[in-house]
N, C-alpha and C positions, 0 to 999 in steps of 0.2 A: 317299644320296637320289637316285631317278630320276625323270624326269619326261618327259612327251611332250606335242604339241599336234596336234590334228586327226587322232588316231588313228595317229600315227606311232609307231614302236618306242620304247620307253623308253630315255633316254639319260642320262648323268651331266652334263650342262651346264646344271643349274639350282644356284642359290644358295639358302640358307635362313638367314633372320634370326629371332631369337628376342627378343620384347620383352614385358616384364611390363606388364600394364594393370589396370585396376580391375576388369575382366571376368576377369583370368587371364591365361595364357600366350597369346601371339598369335605364330604362326608366318607370316612373309611369305616365300612360295616365289617366286622370281624366275626366270624364264625368260631365256635367252641373247638373245632377240629383244625384251627390255624388258618383256614381259607379266608380270603377277603375280597371285597370289591370297593374301588373308589367311585363315588357319585359327585357330579358337579351340581349344585343347586343352581337352577336358571332364573332368570327373571323375566322370561317371556311367557309364562304360563304352562310351559311343559312339566315342571316340577323338577326334576332331576335328569341327568344324561351321564352315560358312562364316562368317567374322567379319564379312564385309560382301558386298554385292552382292545380286542378285535370285536366282541360281540356288543351290540347296542342295547341300551336299557329300554324294556317295554313298560311304560306306566299306564296305570288305569286307575280310576277312582274305585275306592273299596267300600269305604262307607264314610258317614259324615266325619271330616277331620283327618281322614287317612288316605293313604294311596298305596297301591301294590306296585312294586317295582320287580321286575323279572329280568335277570341276565343269565343266559343259558338256561340250566335247569335249578338256578338258585332263586329263591323269592323273598321279598322283603316287605313288610307292612310298617310304613313310616308315619309318622304324624306330619300333617300337612295344612296349610291355609288355603282352602279351595274357595275361589272367587265365583260367584254366581255368574251365568253367562249373560251376555248383552245383547 
């Protein structure tokens, strides 16, 4: 998993925690500087959505097996199972 803040290049200095909640699987992505975002893994093909906060998560397919997630000026590249379009 890679991340960046304020449009910096993607780096591998983030940590990710998984927690199961009544809403589903929550990913907490933590930056080395202490910042974090919580993402809810969806089952409807969108990938993830912001689990809290005012800014939505923007998700795009980055390369095979990964998605880019942007929330404000923070970016994440996460592994993902990408299904073929029908």
